C-alpha positions as CSV (number, residue, x, y, z in Angstrom):
1,M,287.7,-35.2,108.9
2,E,287.3,-36.2,112.6
3,N,291.0,-35.7,113.3
4,N,290.7,-32.2,111.9
5,L,287.7,-31.8,114.1
6,L,289.7,-32.8,117.2
7,K,292.4,-30.3,116.4
8,L,289.6,-27.7,115.9
9,L,288.1,-28.6,119.3
10,Q,291.5,-28.4,121.0
11,S,292.1,-24.8,119.7
12,D,291.3,-22.0,122.2
13,S,290.7,-19.5,119.4
14,I,288.3,-21.8,117.5
15,T,286.4,-22.9,120.6
16,S,286.0,-19.2,121.4
17,F,284.6,-18.6,117.9
18,I,282.1,-21.5,118.4
19,K,281.0,-20.1,121.8
20,E,280.7,-16.5,120.6
21,N,278.6,-17.5,117.5
22,G,276.7,-20.4,119.0
23,M,273.3,-18.9,118.3
24,E,274.1,-17.4,114.9
25,N,272.9,-18.6,111.5
26,T,275.7,-20.8,110.1
27,K,275.1,-19.8,106.5
28,T,275.4,-16.2,107.5
29,L,278.6,-16.9,109.5
30,A,280.1,-18.8,106.5
31,L,279.6,-15.8,104.3
32,K,280.7,-13.3,106.9
33,F,284.0,-14.9,107.8
34,N,284.9,-16.5,104.5
35,G,288.6,-15.9,103.8
36,K,288.9,-14.0,107.1
37,V,289.9,-16.8,109.5
38,N,292.9,-19.2,109.5
39,F,291.0,-22.3,110.5
40,N,288.5,-24.7,108.9
41,L,285.5,-22.5,108.8
42,I,283.3,-25.2,107.3
43,L,284.0,-27.5,110.3
44,A,283.5,-24.7,112.8
45,C,280.2,-23.8,111.3
46,E,279.1,-27.4,111.3
47,Q,279.9,-27.7,115.0
48,I,277.7,-24.7,115.7
49,E,274.9,-26.1,113.6
50,L,275.1,-29.5,115.3
51,R,275.2,-28.0,118.7
52,Q,272.1,-26.0,117.9
53,K,270.3,-29.2,116.8
54,A,271.6,-31.1,119.8
55,A,270.3,-28.6,122.4
56,Q,267.1,-30.6,122.9
57,K,268.3,-34.0,122.1
58,L,271.7,-34.0,124.0
59,P,271.5,-31.0,126.4
60,Q,274.3,-32.3,128.7
61,W,276.6,-33.0,125.8
62,V,276.1,-29.5,124.5
63,K,276.7,-28.1,127.9
64,A,280.0,-30.0,128.2
65,E,281.0,-28.7,124.7
66,C,281.3,-32.1,123.2
67,G,282.2,-32.6,119.5
68,F,279.9,-34.1,117.0
69,T,280.1,-35.6,113.5
70,R,277.0,-35.3,111.4
71,R,276.3,-39.0,110.9
72,A,277.1,-40.0,114.4
73,Y,274.8,-37.3,115.7
74,E,272.0,-38.3,113.4
75,Q,272.2,-41.9,114.4
76,C,272.7,-41.4,118.2
77,T,270.1,-42.0,120.9
78,A,268.4,-39.0,122.6
79,E,269.7,-38.4,126.2
80,K,266.3,-39.1,127.7
81,V,265.8,-42.3,125.9
82,A,269.4,-43.6,126.7
83,L,269.0,-42.7,130.4
84,F,265.7,-44.4,130.6
85,R,266.9,-47.5,128.9
86,S,269.9,-47.7,131.2
87,K,267.5,-48.2,134.1
88,L,266.2,-51.3,132.4
89,I,269.7,-52.8,132.4
90,N,270.8,-54.5,135.6
91,S,274.5,-54.9,135.1
92,K,277.9,-54.5,136.7
93,K,280.0,-54.8,133.6
94,T,278.5,-54.0,130.2
95,L,280.1,-54.2,126.7
96,D,278.8,-51.8,124.1
97,L,279.7,-53.2,120.7
98,T,278.7,-50.1,118.6
99,A,279.7,-47.0,120.5
100,G,279.1,-44.5,117.8
101,L,278.9,-41.0,119.4
102,G,278.9,-42.8,122.8
103,V,275.5,-41.6,124.2
104,D,274.4,-45.1,125.2
105,A,277.6,-46.0,126.9
106,W,277.6,-42.6,128.7
107,A,274.1,-43.2,130.0
108,L,275.1,-46.6,131.4
109,A,278.1,-45.1,133.1
110,Q,275.7,-42.8,135.0
111,K,274.5,-45.9,136.8
112,N,278.0,-46.7,138.0
113,I,278.1,-49.6,135.5
114,E,281.6,-50.5,134.4
115,V,281.3,-49.8,130.6
116,T,283.6,-50.9,127.8
117,V,283.0,-49.9,124.2
118,V,284.0,-51.0,120.7
119,E,284.0,-48.7,117.8
120,R,285.2,-49.7,114.3
121,N,285.7,-46.1,113.0
122,G,289.3,-45.2,114.1
123,E,288.8,-41.5,113.8
124,L,285.5,-41.6,115.8
125,R,287.3,-43.6,118.5
126,A,289.5,-40.5,119.1
127,L,286.4,-38.3,119.3
128,L,284.8,-40.7,121.8
129,D,287.8,-40.4,124.1
130,W,287.6,-36.6,123.9
131,N,283.9,-36.5,124.6
132,F,284.0,-38.9,127.5
133,K,286.7,-36.8,129.2
134,K,284.6,-33.6,128.6
135,L,281.6,-35.4,130.3
136,G,283.7,-36.8,133.1
137,A,282.8,-40.3,132.2
138,T,285.2,-43.2,132.9
139,I,284.6,-45.6,130.0
140,S,287.1,-48.1,128.6
141,L,287.8,-48.7,124.9
142,R,288.5,-52.2,123.5
143,P,291.5,-52.7,121.2
144,E,289.4,-54.5,118.6
145,F,287.7,-52.5,115.9
146,D,285.2,-55.2,114.9
147,A,282.2,-56.2,117.0
148,L,282.1,-59.9,115.9
149,E,285.8,-60.3,116.5
150,T,285.3,-58.8,120.0
151,V,282.5,-61.2,120.8
152,Q,284.6,-64.1,119.7
153,N,287.6,-62.9,121.9
154,I,285.8,-62.2,125.2
155,K,285.8,-64.8,127.9
156,A,282.7,-66.2,129.6
157,D,281.7,-64.0,132.5
158,E,284.1,-61.2,131.4
159,F,280.9,-59.1,131.0
160,D,277.4,-59.8,132.3
161,T,275.7,-57.7,129.6
162,V,276.2,-56.9,126.0
163,F,274.5,-53.9,124.3
164,F,274.7,-53.0,120.6
165,D,272.9,-50.7,118.1
166,P,273.6,-52.1,114.6
167,D,273.9,-49.7,111.7
168,R,270.7,-49.9,109.6
169,R,272.2,-48.2,106.6
170,P,275.8,-49.6,106.2
171,D,275.7,-48.9,102.5
172,E,273.9,-45.5,102.9
173,I,270.6,-47.3,102.1
174,R,268.3,-47.8,105.1
175,T,267.2,-51.4,105.5
176,N,265.0,-53.3,107.9
177,N,266.6,-56.7,107.0
178,L,268.5,-57.9,110.0
179,H,270.9,-59.8,107.8
180,A,272.0,-56.6,106.2
181,Y,272.6,-54.8,109.5
182,S,276.2,-54.1,110.6
183,P,277.0,-55.9,112.7
184,N,274.6,-58.7,111.9
185,P,272.6,-59.2,115.1
186,I,272.0,-62.9,114.3
187,E,275.8,-63.5,114.0
188,I,276.5,-61.6,117.2
189,V,274.0,-63.5,119.2
190,N,275.1,-66.9,117.9
191,A,278.8,-66.0,118.5
192,L,278.0,-64.9,122.1
193,G,276.3,-68.1,123.1
194,Q,275.8,-67.7,126.8
195,K,279.0,-65.9,127.6
196,V,276.8,-63.1,129.2
197,N,273.6,-63.1,131.2
198,Q,271.8,-60.5,129.0
199,V,271.9,-59.0,125.5
200,F,270.2,-55.8,124.6
201,I,269.8,-54.9,120.9
202,K,268.5,-51.5,119.9
203,L,266.5,-51.7,116.6
204,S,264.6,-49.5,114.3
205,P,260.9,-48.6,115.1
206,M,260.2,-50.1,111.7
207,V,261.4,-53.6,112.5
208,D,259.0,-56.5,112.1
209,I,258.7,-58.0,115.6
210,T,257.3,-61.3,114.4
211,A,260.2,-61.7,111.9
212,L,262.7,-60.5,114.7
213,K,261.5,-63.3,117.0
214,A,261.8,-65.9,114.2
215,D,265.3,-64.8,113.3
216,I,266.5,-64.7,116.9
217,P,264.5,-67.2,118.9
218,A,266.5,-66.5,122.1
219,I,264.8,-63.1,122.4
220,N,262.3,-63.3,125.3
221,S,261.3,-59.7,125.6
222,V,260.8,-56.7,123.3
223,G,260.4,-53.1,124.5
224,I,258.8,-50.3,122.5
225,I,260.2,-47.0,123.7
226,S,258.7,-43.7,122.8
227,L,259.5,-40.1,123.5
228,K,256.8,-37.4,123.4
229,N,254.5,-39.9,121.8
230,E,257.0,-40.5,119.0
231,M,258.3,-44.1,118.7
232,K,262.1,-44.0,119.0
233,E,263.3,-47.6,119.2
234,V,262.5,-51.3,119.5
235,L,264.6,-52.8,122.2
236,A,265.1,-56.6,121.9
237,I,266.2,-58.3,125.1
238,I,267.7,-61.8,125.6
239,D,267.8,-62.7,129.3
240,Y,269.3,-66.2,129.8
241,Q,268.3,-66.2,133.4
242,K,264.6,-66.0,132.7
243,P,262.3,-68.9,131.7
244,A,261.3,-69.4,128.1
245,G,258.5,-67.1,126.8
246,F,257.9,-63.9,124.9
247,S,256.5,-60.6,126.1
248,V,256.3,-57.1,124.9
249,F,256.4,-53.9,127.0
250,I,255.5,-50.4,126.0
251,A,257.4,-47.5,127.7
252,E,257.5,-43.7,127.6
253,A,261.0,-42.2,128.2
254,D,259.4,-38.8,129.1
255,N,258.0,-40.0,132.4
256,E,260.2,-43.1,132.7
257,T,257.2,-45.4,132.9
258,I,256.3,-48.8,131.5
259,Q,252.7,-48.4,130.4
260,H,251.8,-51.9,129.5
261,T,253.3,-55.4,129.5
262,Q,251.8,-58.2,127.4
263,D,252.7,-61.9,127.6
264,Y,252.4,-63.1,124.1
265,T,251.7,-66.7,125.3
266,S,248.4,-65.6,126.9
267,I,246.7,-63.0,124.6
268,E,243.0,-62.9,125.1
269,K,240.5,-61.9,122.4
270,I,239.1,-58.5,123.2
271,E,235.5,-58.0,122.0
272,P,234.7,-54.7,120.2
273,Q,231.9,-52.5,121.3
274,P,229.7,-49.8,119.6
275,L,230.9,-46.2,119.8
276,K,230.4,-44.4,123.1
277,S,231.1,-40.7,124.0
278,Y,234.9,-40.8,123.5
279,L,237.3,-42.0,120.9
280,I,240.8,-42.9,122.2
281,E,244.0,-43.3,120.2
282,P,246.6,-45.4,122.2
283,P,250.3,-44.4,122.5
284,V,252.3,-45.1,119.3
285,G,254.1,-48.0,120.9
286,V,250.8,-49.8,121.7
287,I,249.7,-49.3,118.0
288,K,253.1,-50.6,116.8
289,V,252.8,-54.0,118.4
290,Q,249.0,-54.2,117.6
291,L,248.1,-54.5,121.3
292,S,245.4,-51.7,121.4
293,G,242.7,-54.0,122.6
294,E,244.8,-55.7,125.3
295,W,246.2,-52.3,126.5
296,G,242.7,-50.8,126.5
297,K,241.3,-53.6,128.6
298,T,243.5,-52.4,131.4
299,F,241.7,-49.1,131.4
300,N,238.2,-50.5,130.6
301,L,238.4,-49.3,127.0
302,H,237.1,-51.3,124.0
303,P,238.1,-51.4,120.3
304,I,235.5,-50.0,117.9
305,S,235.8,-53.0,115.6
306,I,237.8,-56.3,115.3
307,G,241.5,-55.5,115.0
308,S,241.0,-51.7,115.3
309,T,243.6,-49.6,116.9
310,L,241.0,-47.0,118.0
311,L,239.2,-47.5,121.3
312,T,236.0,-46.1,122.8
313,A,234.7,-45.3,126.3
314,E,231.7,-43.6,127.9
315,N,233.6,-41.6,130.5
316,K,237.0,-39.9,130.2
317,T,239.8,-41.1,132.5
318,D,243.5,-40.1,132.9
319,C,244.9,-43.1,131.1
320,P,247.6,-42.4,128.5
321,G,246.8,-41.8,124.8
322,R,245.0,-39.1,122.9
323,W,241.3,-38.6,123.8
324,F,238.7,-37.1,121.5
325,Q,235.1,-36.2,122.3
326,I,232.8,-37.5,119.6
327,I,230.6,-34.8,118.0
328,E,229.0,-36.6,115.2
329,V,229.2,-40.0,113.4
330,L,228.6,-39.7,109.6
331,K,228.2,-42.7,107.3
332,Y,230.8,-42.6,104.5
333,K,228.7,-40.9,101.9
334,P,230.9,-38.2,100.3
335,N,228.0,-35.8,99.3
336,Q,226.5,-36.0,102.8
337,I,229.9,-35.4,104.4
338,K,230.5,-32.4,102.1
339,T,227.1,-31.0,103.1
340,Y,227.9,-31.4,106.8
341,L,231.3,-29.8,106.5
342,K,229.9,-26.8,104.6
343,A,227.0,-26.4,107.1
344,N,229.4,-26.4,110.0
345,G,232.0,-24.1,108.4
346,I,234.7,-26.8,108.5
347,S,237.3,-25.9,105.9
348,K,240.3,-27.4,107.7
349,A,240.7,-30.4,109.9
350,N,243.1,-33.0,111.2
351,I,242.6,-36.2,109.2
352,S,243.3,-39.7,110.4
353,C,242.5,-42.9,108.4
354,R,242.5,-46.2,110.2
355,N,241.3,-49.5,108.7
356,F,239.7,-47.5,105.9
357,G,241.6,-48.1,102.6
358,I,241.9,-44.4,101.7
359,K,244.9,-42.2,102.6
360,P,244.5,-38.8,104.4
361,E,245.9,-37.0,101.4
362,E,243.1,-38.4,99.2
363,I,240.5,-37.4,101.8
364,K,241.8,-33.8,102.0
365,K,241.8,-33.5,98.2
366,S,238.3,-35.1,97.9
367,F,236.7,-32.8,100.5
368,K,238.9,-29.8,99.8
369,L,240.2,-29.6,103.4
370,N,243.3,-27.9,104.7
371,D,245.4,-29.2,107.6
372,G,244.9,-28.0,111.1
373,G,242.1,-26.5,113.2
374,S,240.3,-27.9,116.2
375,V,238.3,-30.5,114.3
376,Y,239.6,-34.1,114.1
377,L,238.1,-36.4,111.5
378,F,238.6,-40.1,111.8
379,F,237.8,-42.1,108.7
380,T,237.5,-45.7,109.9
381,T,235.4,-48.9,109.9
382,L,233.0,-49.9,112.7
383,L,231.3,-53.2,113.5
384,N,229.6,-54.9,110.6
385,D,232.2,-53.3,108.2
386,E,230.4,-49.9,108.3
387,R,232.6,-47.2,107.0
388,V,232.2,-43.9,108.8
389,C,233.6,-40.4,109.4
390,I,233.8,-39.7,113.1
391,V,233.8,-35.9,113.8
392,T,235.6,-35.2,117.0
393,K,237.4,-32.5,119.1
394,K,240.2,-33.0,121.6
395,A,238.9,-33.9,125.0
């Protein structure tokens, strides 16, 4: 399929068709031109559709008129995330073991890092070469098709950094089991030994960090990277030049900032406090690694109960996260809550359940609430295991 795609991309008439119809509905195009063109209309329409989808995720790639395959596009990193991550990698020569569409390698090359890639899919390798030329990126391609074979073949100090993004659905079934990833991160790290200074492994946001550290003890840092408050990846880092330890940092690719770094060898117990005027929901990365209390301490915020991801403060500050002004705190007595909602004309609300034991869908059904509106209801547990509904609005 990809070889046909390359022929399509190399044809002036077909590229003109894609340009001229770049904003059109592809289903309409397929019907309109069915039987009227002498090229693969399905592939042409797919390129138009993928470029439309990629306009926000990969704007520079769309501008350069790069080619996409559906699976490679779906699995690739967003430009902003890849460019931000590249700033965390201090390297002169990097080996990318899982090129895919090539976004990660391209981002590294923007830092004048000498990048070499491995890609097991022969047809995708040809598309990589095409895209890199369109982007004006100088990136080398290893002769090997297999990541593990490559790692076994490279010499010590041939590269100072290795990066890879293992396939989390090699058999079309998504998994969070590291042993089922392709390539297997544990095998890669073991085979590498200390041939390089650093190893960066891009992983799913769903990965269990505790299990990750147990499976790969050499990991001494983990990054939680978000974009527009949506968690995009867990970045596991092995730095053989740093002393033993384990830390986690939380970063936002939007503004290219690291919001919080926590040394797991020195976590303090953060005491909860009663509700104040504001309720704060930390960034998603903070919640993921269960560091809400530690993160909040930096901004003089306090958890509302032991282990809660929700924080409270008397005065609003400009720290990250979502801030809500507390309007009312209702004990979880369904009839009383129904009376309050009716009296205040609340028929729709944004529902969040934290440490509560009931799902938002059940809450909406029980109280006959629709999604949306300006009211935010937090069903949660306070000190002394008191279950409440906190009525708020965005601050």
